[in-house]
C-alpha positions, 0 to 999 in steps of 0.5 A, a space after each residue: 757530201 758525196 758528189 754522186 749524192 749531190 748530183 742526185 739532189 740537183 736532179 731531184 730539183 730539176 725533176 720537181 721543177 719540170 713536173 710543175 712542183 714549184 713549191 717543192 722546188 722553192 722549199 728544197 734544202 740546198 745547204 748540202 749542195 756542192 758550190 758548183 751545184 748551188 747556183 743551178 739550184 738557185 736558178 731553178 728556185 727563182 724560176 719556180 717563184 716566177 712560175 708562181 707569180 712571185 716576180 717582184 721577189 725575184 727581181 728584187 733578189 737578183 737586182 745588182 747581181 753580176 752572174 749572167 745566169 741571175 741577170 737572165 732570170 731577172 730578164 725572164 721575170 721582167 718578161 712575165 711582168 709585161 716588160 718585154 722590151 727590157 727583157 728582150 734587150 737583156 736576152 739579146 745581149 746575153 745571147 751574144 756574149 754567153 751563148 755557150 752557157 746552158 742556163 743562158 741558152 734556155 732563159 734567153 731562148 725562152 725570152 726570144 721565143 716569147 718575143 716572136 724571134 723563133 729563129 734567133 731562139 733556135 740558133 741559140 738553143 742549138 748550140 747546146 751540149 747535151 742540155 736536155 732543157 734546151 732540147 725540150 724548148 727546141 721541141 716546143 718551138 718547132 711544135 709552135 711553128 707547126 713543124 712536127 717533122 722537126 720536133 720528132 727529129 729532135 726527140 729521136 736524136 735526144 733519145 739516142 743519148 737520153 732515153 730515160 730522161 723525164 724531159 725527153 719522155 715529156 717532149 715525146 709526149 708533146 709531139 705525140 699529141 700532134 701525131 694523134 692516133 695511138 700516140 694520144 694514148 701513149 702520151 696519156 699514159 706518161 702524163 697519167 703516171 706523173 699525175 697519179 704518183 704521190 711523189 710527182 703529182 703536180 698541176 702541170 701533170 694534171 693539165 697535161 693528162 687533161 689535154 690527152 683526155 680531151 684528144 681521146 674524147 673523154 671529156 668527163 675525165 678531162 674535167 676531173 683532172 682540170 678541176 683537181 689542178 685548179 683546186 691546187 692553183 686556182 690562177 694557174 694560166 695553163 689550167 684556166 686556158 685548157 678549162 676554157 677549151 674544155 668548156 667550148 668543146 662541151 658547148 658551154 658559154 665561156 665568156 665569163 671565163 675568158 673575161 676573168 682570164 684576161 684580167 689575170 693573164 692578159 698577155 697569155 698566148 692563148 688569149 692573143 691567139 683568140 683575139 687574132 682569130 676573132 679579128 680574122 672572123 670579124 673581117 671575113 664576116 663583114 665581107 658577107 654582111 647582108 646589104 639592105 636597100 632602103 
């Protein structure tokens, strides 16, 4: 097989994955890939299975494997199933031993961030050598830290050597949603293009488009995009989370939605954040509760 063609095939798998086309990633024919590309392709396929909730299959598939990349995938699957301590132990070990490995940087970095170890995750990810997925994850972490300045700096640095990359465009759009103003519309155009193109339409693209629509105040359009996404994957966590946000903005009762979401993804960051803020509100409200004398 032509090496340039093989590179293109691997790039196609990457693009499918980052557009949320997980079924296409899993079904992708990798038989013609070169030996050095087969492992990266398999890792993406296993990660796609994790994204679709097939964690048991992934854990069984990598059990007993020696490749550190596959061990890292297994740790990510353990994290998703709720075994954070086990996943973190593996991630920290791999980060210490194979910090120069691009797949380890992304997989272990994801686990470290999920465990609240942001600085450790960034220290690992910043060792990348042109790893665009590491760049995208760095941007996400900075946005979670409310360090928009650092996220924008990372995006601008990546644009100097990967201007037309899908991941760089997505990362710039994520940051744009925080900047606001005209950046809302610019981000919307990126997500809309991905969501409407027959070859790239995915649940993730539709959810991102809906988020941009919410920021632009176009709630009906946002609802249409969310419902289209939920039709594809009714249990998709990001769909459910953003559907709750949309309904809150629209002034609707979301108690049943939250209850259903809690039963399917109890450890989702959205729910943890909601629980924390509810607890803070209850504490604050208790200070001002009326005192009725007998």
